[in-house]
DSSP file (Angstrom, degrees, kcal/mol; ACC not computed):
  #  RESIDUE AA STRUCTURE BP1 BP2  ACC     N-H-->O    O-->H-N    N-H-->O    O-->H-N    TCO  KAPPA ALPHA  PHI   PSI    X-CA   Y-CA   Z-CA
    1    1 A M    >         0   0    0      0, 0.0     3,-1.8     0, 0.0     4,-0.5   0.000 360.0 360.0 360.0 -47.4    5.9   -9.1  -19.7
    2    2 A L  G >   +     0   0    0      1,-0.3     3,-1.2     2,-0.2     4,-0.1   0.812 360.0  65.0 -64.2 -29.1    3.2   -6.6  -18.8
    3    3 A S  G >  S+     0   0    0      1,-0.3     3,-0.9     2,-0.2    -1,-0.3   0.690  92.0  64.0 -62.0 -23.5    1.5   -9.2  -16.6
    4    4 A R  G <  S+     0   0    0     -3,-1.8    -1,-0.3     1,-0.3    -2,-0.2   0.805 102.9  48.0 -71.6 -25.1    4.5   -9.1  -14.4
    5    5 A F  G <  S+     0   0    0     -3,-1.2    -1,-0.3    -4,-0.5    -2,-0.2   0.246  87.4 127.2 -96.2   3.5    3.8   -5.6  -13.5
    6    6 A A    <   -     0   0    0     -3,-0.9    -3,-0.1    46,-0.1    -4,-0.0  -0.375  48.9-147.2 -72.1 145.0    0.1   -6.2  -12.8
    7    7 A F        -     0   0    0     46,-0.1    73,-0.1    -2,-0.1    46,-0.1  -0.881  31.0-103.7-106.0 137.2   -1.5   -5.1   -9.6
    8    8 A P        -     0   0    0      0, 0.0    76,-0.1     0, 0.0     3,-0.1  -0.382  32.8-143.5 -69.4 146.9   -4.3   -7.2   -8.2
    9    9 A H  S    S+     0   0    0      1,-0.2     2,-0.2    71,-0.1    70,-0.1  -0.912  86.1  31.2-144.6 116.8   -7.9   -6.0   -8.6
   10   10 A P  S    S-     0   0    0      0, 0.0     2,-0.3     0, 0.0    -1,-0.2   0.555  88.1-154.7 -76.0 170.5   -9.8   -6.6   -6.5
   11   11 A V  E     -A   78   0A   0     67,-3.9    67,-2.5    -2,-0.2     2,-0.7  -0.879  23.7-111.4-110.7 145.2   -7.5   -6.5   -3.5
   12   12 A N  E  >  -A   77   0A   0     -2,-0.3     4,-2.7    65,-0.2     3,-0.3  -0.692  22.8-153.5 -74.4 113.5   -8.2   -8.5   -0.3
   13   13 A E  H  > S+     0   0    0     63,-3.6     4,-2.5    -2,-0.7     5,-0.2   0.840  93.8  56.9 -57.5 -31.6   -9.0   -5.7    2.3
   14   14 A V  H  > S+     0   0    0     62,-0.2     4,-1.8     2,-0.2    -1,-0.2   0.940 108.0  44.8 -66.1 -43.5   -7.9   -8.0    5.1
   15   15 A S  H  > S+     0   0    0     -3,-0.3     4,-2.3     2,-0.2     5,-0.2   0.906 113.1  52.1 -65.2 -44.5   -4.5   -8.6    3.5
   16   16 A A  H  X S+     0   0    0     -4,-2.7     4,-2.1     1,-0.2    -2,-0.2   0.895 109.3  48.5 -62.5 -37.2   -4.1   -4.8    2.8
   17   17 A R  H  X S+     0   0    0     -4,-2.5     4,-1.9     2,-0.2    -1,-0.2   0.844 112.6  49.1 -69.8 -35.8   -4.9   -3.9    6.4
   18   18 A L  H  X S+     0   0    0     -4,-1.8     4,-2.0    -5,-0.2    -2,-0.2   0.913 110.1  50.2 -70.1 -39.8   -2.4   -6.5    7.7
   19   19 A V  H  X S+     0   0    0     -4,-2.3     4,-2.6     1,-0.2    -2,-0.2   0.888 110.1  51.4 -52.8 -49.2    0.3   -5.3    5.4
   20   20 A A  H  X S+     0   0    0     -4,-2.1     4,-2.5    -5,-0.2    -1,-0.2   0.892 106.2  52.9 -64.1 -34.9   -0.3   -1.8    6.6
   21   21 A G  H  X S+     0   0    0     -4,-1.9     4,-2.2     2,-0.2    -2,-0.2   0.919 110.2  49.4 -62.9 -42.1    0.0   -2.9   10.2
   22   22 A G  H  X S+     0   0    0     -4,-2.0     4,-2.6     1,-0.2    -2,-0.2   0.901 111.6  50.1 -59.8 -42.4    3.4   -4.5    9.4
   23   23 A T  H  X S+     0   0    0     -4,-2.6     4,-2.8     1,-0.2    -2,-0.2   0.882 108.8  49.6 -55.0 -46.1    4.3   -1.2    7.7
   24   24 A A  H  X S+     0   0    0     -4,-2.5     4,-2.6     2,-0.2    -1,-0.2   0.913 111.9  49.0 -63.4 -43.0    3.3    0.8   10.7
   25   25 A L  H  X S+     0   0    0     -4,-2.2     4,-2.0     2,-0.2    -2,-0.2   0.912 111.7  49.3 -66.6 -39.1    5.4   -1.5   13.0
   26   26 A L  H  X S+     0   0    0     -4,-2.6     4,-2.5     1,-0.2     5,-0.2   0.978 113.9  45.8 -59.6 -52.7    8.4   -1.3   10.7
   27   27 A G  H  X S+     0   0    0     -4,-2.8     4,-1.5     1,-0.2    -2,-0.2   0.850 111.0  52.6 -63.0 -38.5    8.1    2.5   10.7
   28   28 A L  H  X S+     0   0    0     -4,-2.6     4,-3.5     2,-0.2     5,-0.3   0.885 109.0  50.5 -60.4 -44.4    7.6    2.7   14.5
   29   29 A A  H  X S+     0   0    0     -4,-2.0     4,-2.3     1,-0.2     6,-0.4   0.896 106.6  54.1 -66.5 -41.5   10.8    0.6   14.9
   30   30 A C  H  <>S+     0   0    0     -4,-2.5     5,-1.1     1,-0.2    -1,-0.2   0.867 117.2  38.9 -57.9 -34.9   12.7    3.1   12.6
   31   31 A L  H ><5S+     0   0    0     -4,-1.5     3,-0.6    -5,-0.2    -2,-0.2   0.942 117.4  46.7 -82.9 -49.8   11.4    6.0   14.9
   32   32 A V  H 3<5S+     0   0    0     -4,-3.5    -3,-0.2     1,-0.2    -2,-0.2   0.931 123.8  32.4 -63.1 -47.6   11.8    4.3   18.3
   33   33 A F  T 3<5S-     0   0    0     -4,-2.3    -1,-0.2    -5,-0.3    -2,-0.2   0.385 103.4-125.5 -94.5   9.2   15.1    2.9   17.7
   34   34 A A  T < 5 +     0   0    0     -3,-0.6    -3,-0.2    -4,-0.2    -4,-0.1   0.881  55.0 153.4  46.5  51.2   16.4    5.7   15.5
   35   35 A Q    > < -     0   0    0     -5,-1.1     3,-2.4    -6,-0.4     4,-0.5  -0.765  23.2-179.5-105.9  79.3   17.3    3.3   12.9
   36   36 A P  T >> S+     0   0    0      0, 0.0     3,-1.3     0, 0.0     4,-0.9   0.768  74.6  74.1 -59.9 -25.8   17.2    5.1    9.5
   37   37 A W  H 3> S+     0   0    0      1,-0.3     4,-1.6     2,-0.2     3,-0.2   0.782  85.7  67.4 -58.1 -23.2   18.2    2.0    7.5
   38   38 A I  H <> S+     0   0    0     -3,-2.4     4,-2.3     1,-0.2    -1,-0.3   0.842  90.4  60.4 -65.2 -31.0   14.6    0.8    8.2
   39   39 A A  H <> S+     0   0    0     -3,-1.3     4,-2.5    -4,-0.5    -1,-0.2   0.885 102.3  54.5 -61.1 -38.5   13.3    3.5    5.9
   40   40 A G  H  X S+     0   0    0     -4,-0.9     4,-2.4     1,-0.2    -2,-0.2   0.902 108.5  47.8 -58.3 -43.1   15.4    1.8    3.2
   41   41 A V  H  X S+     0   0    0     -4,-1.6     4,-2.0     2,-0.2    -2,-0.2   0.916 111.8  48.8 -65.9 -41.0   13.7   -1.4    3.8
   42   42 A L  H  X S+     0   0    0     -4,-2.3     4,-2.6     1,-0.2    -2,-0.2   0.912 109.9  52.8 -53.9 -49.7   10.4    0.2    3.8
   43   43 A A  H  X S+     0   0    0     -4,-2.5     4,-2.2    51,-0.2    -2,-0.2   0.878 108.2  48.9 -57.6 -44.2   11.2    2.0    0.5
   44   44 A V  H  X S+     0   0    0     -4,-2.4     4,-2.6     1,-0.2    -1,-0.2   0.897 113.0  49.6 -65.2 -36.4   12.3   -1.3   -1.3
   45   45 A E  H  X S+     0   0    0     -4,-2.0     4,-1.9    -5,-0.2    -2,-0.2   0.937 111.1  48.6 -74.3 -35.9    8.9   -3.0   -0.1
   46   46 A F  H  X S+     0   0    0     -4,-2.6     4,-2.3     2,-0.2    45,-0.2   0.951 113.5  46.8 -56.8 -51.8    6.8   -0.1   -1.3
   47   47 A V  H  X S+     0   0    0     -4,-2.2     4,-2.1     1,-0.2     5,-0.2   0.883 111.2  50.5 -60.8 -43.3    8.5   -0.1   -4.6
   48   48 A L  H  X S+     0   0    0     -4,-2.6     4,-2.4     1,-0.2    -1,-0.2   0.848 111.9  48.0 -63.9 -32.8    8.2   -3.8   -5.0
   49   49 A R  H  X S+     0   0    0     -4,-1.9     4,-1.4     3,-0.2    -2,-0.2   0.827 110.9  52.3 -80.6 -29.8    4.4   -3.6   -4.2
   50   50 A V  H  < S+     0   0    0     -4,-2.3    -2,-0.2    37,-0.2    -1,-0.2   0.922 118.2  34.5 -64.2 -46.1    3.9   -0.8   -6.5
   51   51 A L  H  < S+     0   0    0     -4,-2.1    -2,-0.2    -5,-0.2    -3,-0.2   0.890 137.7  14.4 -76.8 -43.8    5.6   -2.6   -9.4
   52   52 A F  H >< S-     0   0    0     -4,-2.4     3,-0.9     1,-0.4    -3,-0.2   0.383  91.5-131.8-120.2   4.6    4.6   -6.2   -8.8
   53   53 A G  G ><  -     0   0    0     -4,-1.4     3,-0.5     1,-0.2     4,-0.4  -0.502  69.1 -33.5  69.1-149.6    1.8   -6.2   -6.2
   54   54 A P  G 3  S+     0   0    0      0, 0.0    -1,-0.2     0, 0.0    10,-0.1   0.337 114.0  96.7 -89.0   5.3    2.2   -8.6   -3.4
   55   55 A R  G <  S+     0   0    0     -3,-0.9    -2,-0.1     1,-0.2    -6,-0.1   0.720  98.9  17.1 -70.8 -26.9    4.0  -11.3   -5.5
   56   56 A V  S <  S+     0   0    0     -3,-0.5    -1,-0.2    -8,-0.2    -7,-0.1   0.521  93.7 102.1-130.9  -9.2    7.5  -10.3   -4.6
   57   57 A D     >  -     0   0    0     -4,-0.4     4,-2.5    -9,-0.2     5,-0.2  -0.668  63.8-141.4 -75.2 129.4    7.5   -8.1   -1.5
   58   58 A P  H  > S+     0   0    0      0, 0.0     4,-2.0     0, 0.0    -1,-0.1   0.835  98.5  48.7 -64.0 -36.3    8.5  -10.1    1.5
   59   59 A L  H  > S+     0   0    0      2,-0.2     4,-2.4     1,-0.2     5,-0.2   0.926 114.5  45.9 -65.7 -46.2    6.0   -8.5    4.0
   60   60 A A  H  > S+     0   0    0      1,-0.2     4,-3.1     2,-0.2     5,-0.3   0.902 112.0  52.1 -63.5 -40.2    3.1   -8.9    1.5
   61   61 A L  H  X>S+     0   0    0     -4,-2.5     4,-2.5     2,-0.2     5,-0.6   0.926 109.7  49.9 -57.0 -45.6    4.1  -12.5    0.8
   62   62 A L  I  X>S+     0   0    0     -4,-2.0     5,-2.4     1,-0.2     4,-1.8   0.941 116.2  40.9 -58.0 -46.1    4.2  -13.2    4.5
   63   63 A V  I  <>S+     0   0    0     -4,-2.4     5,-2.9     3,-0.2    -2,-0.2   0.951 121.3  40.1 -73.4 -43.7    0.7  -11.7    5.1
   64   64 A T  I  <5S+     0   0    0     -4,-3.1    -1,-0.2     3,-0.2    -2,-0.2   0.788 126.3  32.0 -78.9 -28.6   -1.0  -13.1    1.9
   65   65 A R  I  <5S+     0   0    0     -4,-2.5    -3,-0.2    -5,-0.3    -2,-0.2   0.765 134.1  17.7 -95.6 -33.0    0.6  -16.7    1.9
   66   66 A V  I  X<S+     0   0    0     -4,-1.8     4,-0.7    -5,-0.6    -3,-0.2   0.842 125.0  35.2-110.6 -46.7    1.0  -17.3    5.6
   67   67 A I  I  ><S+     0   0    0     -5,-2.4     4,-1.2     2,-0.2    -3,-0.2   0.925 115.1  46.2 -80.8 -48.9   -1.0  -15.2    7.9
   68   68 A V  H >><S+     0   0    0     -5,-2.9     4,-1.3    -6,-0.3     3,-0.6   0.930 112.2  52.8 -68.8 -41.2   -4.3  -14.5    6.1
   69   69 A P  H 34 S+     0   0    0      0, 0.0     3,-0.4     0, 0.0    -1,-0.2   0.931 110.6  48.3 -56.9 -39.0   -4.7  -18.3    5.2
   70   70 A R  H 3< S+     0   0    0     -4,-0.7    -2,-0.2     1,-0.2    -3,-0.1   0.749 103.7  60.8 -79.0 -18.1   -4.2  -19.3    8.8
   71   71 A L  H << S-     0   0    0     -4,-1.2    -1,-0.2    -3,-0.6    -3,-0.1   0.861  88.9-150.1 -70.7 -37.7   -6.7  -16.7   10.1
   72   72 A G     <  +     0   0    0     -4,-1.3     2,-0.1    -3,-0.4    -2,-0.1   0.561  40.1 152.5  73.9  13.3   -9.6  -18.2    8.1
   73   73 A W        -     0   0    0     -5,-0.5    -1,-0.3     1,-0.1     2,-0.1  -0.451  51.7-105.1 -67.7 146.0  -11.2  -14.8    7.7
   74   74 A A        -     0   0    0     -2,-0.1   -60,-0.1     1,-0.1    -1,-0.1  -0.437  40.2-103.1 -72.6 144.3  -13.4  -14.3    4.7
   75   75 A E        -     0   0    0     -2,-0.1    -1,-0.1   -62,-0.1   -63,-0.1  -0.347  26.9-156.3 -66.2 153.2  -12.0  -12.2    1.9
   76   76 A R        -     0   0    0     -3,-0.1   -63,-3.6     2,-0.0   -62,-0.2  -0.915  15.5-147.5-128.0  98.1  -13.2   -8.6    1.6
   77   77 A P  E     +A   12   0A   0      0, 0.0     2,-0.3     0, 0.0   -65,-0.2  -0.454  23.6 169.9 -74.6 135.9  -12.7   -7.5   -1.9
   78   78 A T  E     -A   11   0A   0    -67,-2.5   -67,-3.9    -2,-0.2    74,-0.0  -0.958  44.4 -72.2-142.2 164.0  -11.9   -3.8   -2.5
   79   79 A A     >  -     0   0    0     -2,-0.3     4,-0.5    73,-0.2   -70,-0.1  -0.073  34.9-154.1 -57.3 139.5  -10.7   -1.8   -5.6
   80   80 A G  H  > S+     0   0    0      2,-0.1     4,-2.5     3,-0.1     3,-0.2   0.875  82.1  64.3 -87.5 -40.1   -7.1   -2.4   -6.5
   81   81 A P  H  > S+     0   0    0      0, 0.0     4,-2.2     0, 0.0     5,-0.1   0.893 103.5  47.4 -59.1 -44.9   -6.2    0.9   -8.4
   82   82 A P  H  > S+     0   0    0      0, 0.0     4,-2.3     0, 0.0    -2,-0.1   0.881 112.4  51.0 -65.6 -32.9   -6.6    3.1   -5.3
   83   83 A K  H  X S+     0   0    0     -4,-0.5     4,-3.0    -3,-0.2     5,-0.2   0.919 108.9  50.3 -62.7 -43.9   -4.6    0.7   -3.2
   84   84 A R  H  X S+     0   0    0     -4,-2.5     4,-2.1     1,-0.2    -1,-0.2   0.916 109.2  51.3 -65.6 -38.0   -1.9    0.8   -5.8
   85   85 A F  H  X S+     0   0    0     -4,-2.2     4,-2.1     2,-0.2    -1,-0.2   0.933 109.2  51.9 -58.7 -46.4   -1.9    4.7   -5.8
   86   86 A A  H  X S+     0   0    0     -4,-2.3     4,-2.3     1,-0.2    -2,-0.2   0.868 107.3  51.0 -62.7 -35.4   -1.6    4.6   -2.0
   87   87 A Q  H  X S+     0   0    0     -4,-3.0     4,-1.9     1,-0.2    -1,-0.2   0.900 106.9  54.4 -64.5 -35.7    1.4    2.2   -2.3
   88   88 A G  H  X S+     0   0    0     -4,-2.1     4,-2.7     2,-0.2    -2,-0.2   0.924 107.4  50.6 -62.0 -43.4    2.9    4.7   -4.8
   89   89 A I  H  X S+     0   0    0     -4,-2.1     4,-3.1     1,-0.2     5,-0.2   0.942 110.8  50.1 -52.1 -50.3    2.5    7.5   -2.1
   90   90 A G  H  X S+     0   0    0     -4,-2.3     4,-2.5     1,-0.2    -1,-0.2   0.862 108.9  51.2 -57.8 -37.9    4.2    5.2    0.4
   91   91 A A  H  X S+     0   0    0     -4,-1.9     4,-3.1     2,-0.2     5,-0.4   0.956 111.6  46.9 -68.2 -53.0    7.1    4.6   -2.1
   92   92 A V  H  X S+     0   0    0     -4,-2.7     4,-2.1     1,-0.2    -2,-0.2   0.929 115.0  47.2 -63.0 -39.6    7.6    8.4   -2.6
   93   93 A V  H  X S+     0   0    0     -4,-3.1     4,-1.8    -5,-0.2    -1,-0.2   0.921 116.5  41.1 -70.2 -39.9    7.5    9.0    1.1
   94   94 A T  H  X S+     0   0    0     -4,-2.5     4,-2.8    -5,-0.2   -51,-0.2   0.917 116.4  49.8 -68.8 -40.8    9.9    6.2    2.1
   95   95 A V  H  X S+     0   0    0     -4,-3.1     4,-2.1     1,-0.2    -2,-0.2   0.881 113.3  46.7 -62.7 -38.1   12.2    6.9   -0.8
   96   96 A G  H  X S+     0   0    0     -4,-2.1     4,-2.6    -5,-0.4    -1,-0.2   0.874 112.4  48.8 -72.4 -34.9   12.3   10.5    0.1
   97   97 A A  H  X S+     0   0    0     -4,-1.8     4,-2.3     2,-0.2    -2,-0.2   0.875 111.3  50.6 -71.6 -36.3   12.9    9.8    3.9
   98   98 A S  H  X S+     0   0    0     -4,-2.8     4,-1.8   -59,-0.2    -2,-0.2   0.912 109.1  51.8 -76.2 -36.0   15.7    7.4    2.9
   99   99 A A  H >X S+     0   0    0     -4,-2.1     4,-1.9     2,-0.2     3,-0.6   0.976 110.3  50.0 -57.1 -53.1   17.3   10.3    0.6
  100  100 A F  H 3<>S+     0   0    0     -4,-2.6     5,-2.5     1,-0.3     4,-0.5   0.927 111.4  47.5 -53.3 -43.4   17.1   12.6    3.6
  101  101 A F  H 3<5S+     0   0    0     -4,-2.3     3,-0.3     1,-0.2    -1,-0.3   0.784 107.6  54.3 -68.3 -27.5   18.8   10.1    5.7
  102  102 A L  H <<5S+     0   0    0     -4,-1.8    -1,-0.2    -3,-0.6    -2,-0.2   0.786 111.3  47.2 -71.8 -33.1   21.6    9.4    3.2
  103  103 A V  T  <5S-     0   0    0     -4,-1.9    -1,-0.2    -3,-0.3    -2,-0.2   0.445 122.2-108.0 -93.1  -1.7   22.4   13.2    3.1
  104  104 A G  T   5S+     0   0    0     -4,-0.5     2,-1.3    -3,-0.3    -3,-0.2   0.564  79.1 131.6  91.1   9.2   22.3   13.4    7.0
  105  105 A W     >< +     0   0    0     -5,-2.5     4,-1.3    -6,-0.3    -1,-0.1  -0.598  23.5 161.9 -88.4  72.7   19.0   15.3    7.2
  106  106 A T  H  >  +     0   0    0     -2,-1.3     4,-2.9     1,-0.2     5,-0.2   0.779  59.5  62.2 -71.6 -30.1   17.6   13.1    9.8
  107  107 A T  H  > S+     0   0    0      1,-0.2     4,-2.2     2,-0.2    -1,-0.2   0.974 109.0  40.4 -65.1 -52.0   14.8   15.3   11.2
  108  108 A P  H  > S+     0   0    0      0, 0.0     4,-1.6     0, 0.0    -1,-0.2   0.867 114.9  54.9 -59.6 -30.9   12.9   15.5    7.9
  109  109 A G  H  X S+     0   0    0     -4,-1.3     4,-1.8     2,-0.2    -2,-0.2   0.916 111.2  43.0 -63.6 -47.4   13.6   11.8    7.3
  110  110 A F  H  X S+     0   0    0     -4,-2.9     4,-2.7     1,-0.2    -1,-0.2   0.836 109.8  58.8 -70.0 -32.6   12.1   10.9   10.6
  111  111 A A  H  X S+     0   0    0     -4,-2.2     4,-1.8    -5,-0.2    -1,-0.2   0.845 107.1  47.0 -66.4 -34.2    9.1   13.3   10.0
  112  112 A L  H  X S+     0   0    0     -4,-1.6     4,-2.3     2,-0.2    -1,-0.2   0.876 111.9  50.4 -74.9 -35.1    8.2   11.5    6.9
  113  113 A I  H  X S+     0   0    0     -4,-1.8     4,-2.4     1,-0.2    -2,-0.2   0.892 107.9  52.4 -65.0 -38.4    8.4    8.2    8.6
  114  114 A A  H  X S+     0   0    0     -4,-2.7     4,-2.2     2,-0.2    -2,-0.2   0.906 109.0  49.8 -60.7 -42.3    6.3    9.4   11.4
  115  115 A M  H  X S+     0   0    0     -4,-1.8     4,-2.2     1,-0.2    -2,-0.2   0.867 109.8  51.9 -59.9 -36.7    3.6   10.5    8.8
  116  116 A L  H  X S+     0   0    0     -4,-2.3     4,-2.8     2,-0.2     5,-0.3   0.923 107.7  51.7 -68.7 -42.9    3.8    7.1    7.2
  117  117 A V  H  X S+     0   0    0     -4,-2.4     4,-2.7     1,-0.2     5,-0.2   0.946 110.3  49.1 -60.3 -45.9    3.3    5.3   10.6
  118  118 A V  H  X S+     0   0    0     -4,-2.2     4,-2.1     1,-0.2    -1,-0.2   0.936 114.4  44.4 -61.7 -47.1    0.2    7.5   11.3
  119  119 A F  H  X S+     0   0    0     -4,-2.2     4,-1.7     2,-0.2    11,-0.3   0.889 115.0  49.3 -61.7 -42.4   -1.3    6.7    7.8
  120  120 A A  H  X S+     0   0    0     -4,-2.8     4,-2.5     1,-0.2    -1,-0.2   0.881 109.4  50.4 -67.4 -39.3   -0.5    3.1    8.0
  121  121 A A  H  X S+     0   0    0     -4,-2.7     4,-2.8    -5,-0.3     5,-0.4   0.856 107.2  55.1 -68.6 -34.2   -1.9    2.7   11.4
  122  122 A L  H  X S+     0   0    0     -4,-2.1     6,-2.1    -5,-0.2     4,-1.4   0.868 111.9  42.8 -56.8 -38.6   -5.1    4.3   10.3
  123  123 A E  H  X S+     0   0    0     -4,-1.7     4,-1.0     4,-0.3    -2,-0.2   0.918 117.1  47.1 -75.8 -39.2   -5.5    1.9    7.5
  124  124 A S  H  < S+     0   0    0     -4,-2.5    -2,-0.2     2,-0.1    -3,-0.2   0.898 121.6  33.2 -67.8 -42.1   -4.6   -1.0    9.6
  125  125 A T  H  < S+     0   0    0     -4,-2.8    -3,-0.2    -5,-0.2    -2,-0.2   0.938 137.9  12.1 -80.3 -50.1   -6.8   -0.1   12.7
  126  126 A I  H  < S-     0   0    0     -4,-1.4    -3,-0.2    -5,-0.4    -2,-0.1   0.430  98.0-112.1-115.4  -0.4   -9.8    1.5   11.3
  127  127 A G     <  +     0   0    0     -4,-1.0     2,-0.9    -5,-0.5    -4,-0.3   0.776  62.5 149.4  77.9  27.5   -9.6    0.8    7.5
  128  128 A L        -     0   0    0     -6,-2.1     2,-1.0    -7,-0.1    -1,-0.2  -0.836  27.0-169.3 -93.3 106.6   -8.9    4.4    6.6
  129  129 A C     >  -     0   0    0     -2,-0.9     4,-1.7     1,-0.2     5,-0.2  -0.808   3.3-172.1 -93.1 101.9   -6.8    4.4    3.5
  130  130 A V  H  > S+     0   0    0     -2,-1.0     4,-2.3   -11,-0.3    -1,-0.2   0.928  86.4  53.3 -62.0 -41.4   -5.7    8.2    3.1
  131  131 A G  H  > S+     0   0    0      1,-0.2     4,-2.2     2,-0.2    -1,-0.2   0.835 106.8  50.3 -59.9 -33.4   -4.2    7.4   -0.3
  132  132 A C  H  > S+     0   0    0      2,-0.2     4,-1.5     1,-0.2    -1,-0.2   0.835 109.9  50.2 -75.6 -29.6   -7.4    5.9   -1.5
  133  133 A K  H  X S+     0   0    0     -4,-1.7     4,-1.5     2,-0.2    -2,-0.2   0.869 111.4  49.4 -77.7 -30.0   -9.4    8.9   -0.4
  134  134 A L  H  X S+     0   0    0     -4,-2.3     4,-2.7     2,-0.2     5,-0.2   0.887 107.9  54.2 -69.9 -34.6   -6.9   11.2   -2.2
  135  135 A F  H  X S+     0   0    0     -4,-2.2     4,-1.3     1,-0.2    -2,-0.2   0.840 109.1  48.7 -61.5 -32.0   -7.3    8.9   -5.3
  136  136 A A  H  X S+     0   0    0     -4,-1.5     4,-2.4     2,-0.2    -1,-0.2   0.873 110.6  50.0 -74.4 -33.8  -11.1    9.5   -5.1
  137  137 A V  H  X S+     0   0    0     -4,-1.5     4,-1.9     2,-0.2    -2,-0.2   0.909 110.1  50.3 -70.1 -42.9  -10.7   13.2   -4.8
  138  138 A L  H  X>S+     0   0    0     -4,-2.7     5,-2.0     2,-0.2     6,-1.6   0.860 111.2  50.1 -63.3 -35.2   -8.3   13.2   -7.9
  139  139 A M  H ><5S+     0   0    0     -4,-1.3     3,-1.6    -5,-0.2    -2,-0.2   0.980 108.7  51.8 -66.4 -53.2  -10.9   11.3   -9.7
  140  140 A R  H 3<5S+     0   0    0     -4,-2.4    -2,-0.2     1,-0.3    -1,-0.2   0.831 112.5  44.4 -52.9 -42.7  -13.7   13.8   -8.7
  141  141 A V  H 3<5S-     0   0    0     -4,-1.9    -1,-0.3    -5,-0.1    -2,-0.2   0.494 119.1-110.1 -90.3  -3.4  -11.7   16.8  -10.0
  142  142 A G  T <<5S+     0   0    0     -3,-1.6    -3,-0.2    -4,-0.6    -2,-0.1   0.624  86.0 116.5  91.5  11.6  -10.6   15.0  -13.3
  143  143 A I  S   <S+     0   0    0     -5,-2.0    -4,-0.2     1,-0.2    -5,-0.1   0.878  81.8  41.3 -76.4 -42.7   -6.9   14.4  -12.7
  144  144 A I  S    S-     0   0    0     -6,-1.6    -2,-0.3    -9,-0.1    -1,-0.2  -0.937  99.9-121.4-105.3 123.7   -7.4   10.6  -12.7
  145  145 A P    >>  -     0   0    0      0, 0.0     3,-1.6     0, 0.0     4,-0.7  -0.367  12.3-127.1 -64.5 140.5   -9.9    9.6  -15.4
  146  146 A E  G >4 S+     0   0    0      1,-0.3     3,-0.5     2,-0.2    -7,-0.1   0.768 106.3  69.6 -58.6 -25.3  -12.9    7.8  -14.3
  147  147 A A  G >4 S+     0   0    0      1,-0.2     3,-0.9     2,-0.2     4,-0.3   0.814  87.9  66.6 -64.8 -25.1  -12.1    5.0  -16.8
  148  148 A I  G <4 S+     0   0    0     -3,-1.6    -1,-0.2     1,-0.3    -2,-0.2   0.930 118.2  20.7 -60.9 -37.3   -9.1    4.1  -14.7
  149  149 A C  G XX S+     0   0    0     -4,-0.7     4,-0.8    -3,-0.5     3,-0.7  -0.102  75.2 122.9-129.6  41.0  -11.5    3.0  -12.0
  150  150 A Q  H <> S+     0   0    0     -3,-0.9     4,-1.1     1,-0.3     3,-0.5   0.878  84.7  54.4 -59.5 -35.3  -14.9    2.2  -13.3
  151  151 A E  H 34 S+     0   0    0     -4,-0.3    -1,-0.3     1,-0.2     7,-0.2   0.737  95.2  73.0 -73.9 -14.2  -14.5   -1.2  -11.8
  152  152 A C  H <4 S+     0   0    0     -3,-0.7     3,-0.3     1,-0.2   -73,-0.2   0.934  97.0  45.5 -63.7 -44.3  -13.7    0.5   -8.5
  153  153 A A  H  < S+     0   0    0     -4,-0.8     2,-0.4    -3,-0.5    -1,-0.2   0.840 127.8  25.6 -75.3 -30.9  -17.3    1.6   -7.9
  154  154 A D    >X  -     0   0    0     -4,-1.1     3,-2.1     1,-0.1     4,-0.5  -0.854  63.5-167.6-137.2 102.7  -18.7   -1.8   -8.8
  155  155 A L  H 3> S+     0   0    0     -2,-0.4     4,-1.4    -3,-0.3     3,-0.4   0.705  85.8  69.1 -60.4 -22.2  -16.5   -4.8   -8.4
  156  156 A S  H 3> S+     0   0    0      1,-0.2     4,-2.2     2,-0.2    -1,-0.3   0.675  83.3  71.0 -77.4  -9.4  -18.8   -7.0  -10.4
  157  157 A V  H <> S+     0   0    0     -3,-2.1     4,-2.8     2,-0.2    -1,-0.2   0.945 102.2  45.4 -58.0 -47.1  -17.9   -5.0  -13.6
  158  158 A R  H  X S+     0   0    0     -4,-0.5     4,-2.4    -3,-0.4    -2,-0.2   0.917 111.5  52.7 -65.9 -43.8  -14.5   -6.8  -13.4
  159  159 A A  H  <>S+     0   0    0     -4,-1.4     5,-3.7     1,-0.2     4,-0.3   0.859 110.8  46.4 -68.1 -34.9  -16.2  -10.1  -12.7
  160  160 A R  H ><5S+     0   0    0     -4,-2.2     3,-1.4     3,-0.2    -2,-0.2   0.927 111.2  51.5 -57.6 -53.3  -18.5   -9.7  -15.8
  161  161 A R  H 3<5S+     0   0    0     -4,-2.8    -2,-0.2     1,-0.3    -1,-0.2   0.866 113.2  45.3 -57.3 -37.5  -15.6   -8.7  -18.0
  162  162 A L  T 3<5S-     0   0    0     -4,-2.4    -1,-0.3    -5,-0.2    -2,-0.2   0.510 116.2-117.6 -81.9  -7.5  -13.7  -11.7  -16.9
  163  163 A G  T < 5 +     0   0    0     -3,-1.4     2,-0.5    -4,-0.3    -3,-0.2   0.845  69.7 135.5  66.8  40.8  -16.8  -13.9  -17.4
  164  164 A V      <       0   0    0     -5,-3.7    -1,-0.3    -6,-0.2    -2,-0.2  -0.987 360.0 360.0-113.9 123.9  -17.0  -14.8  -13.6
  165  165 A G              0   0    0     -2,-0.5    -5,-0.1    -3,-0.1    -1,-0.1   0.360 360.0 360.0  88.8 360.0  -20.3  -14.7  -11.9
């Protein structure tokens, strides 16, 4: 049962950046066409990714199963826990925006989606994951225990633990 809620570690950076690009495009469509329902779609996608990783989210499945294999680019492994944390932030932001839209407060809803678009675009275009940076800061100040992400610093730790390599 617990494995159903597992998040991949390591994560393919190529896939993560392409999913972020899709998220930025959906968010941009929400803003440009003033379609608050798209925030709900984004919220569902983020919650699915936080809970199940890329296994059930339609956007993540499209990227990991269809787009990335056809690109032929080499995988670029990166730590999973900070990416899951970033997905959690995205879930909070999009659920919050959706709640604002539901009660008729469109300005704060669109403001949250605009913030999401900026952060998703940063990750997609230049590889800057703001949620991952926040994760690192929270580890440095002791809010997130280092044991959570000892493998983050050295991906070979996980490989050795799994008996690979």
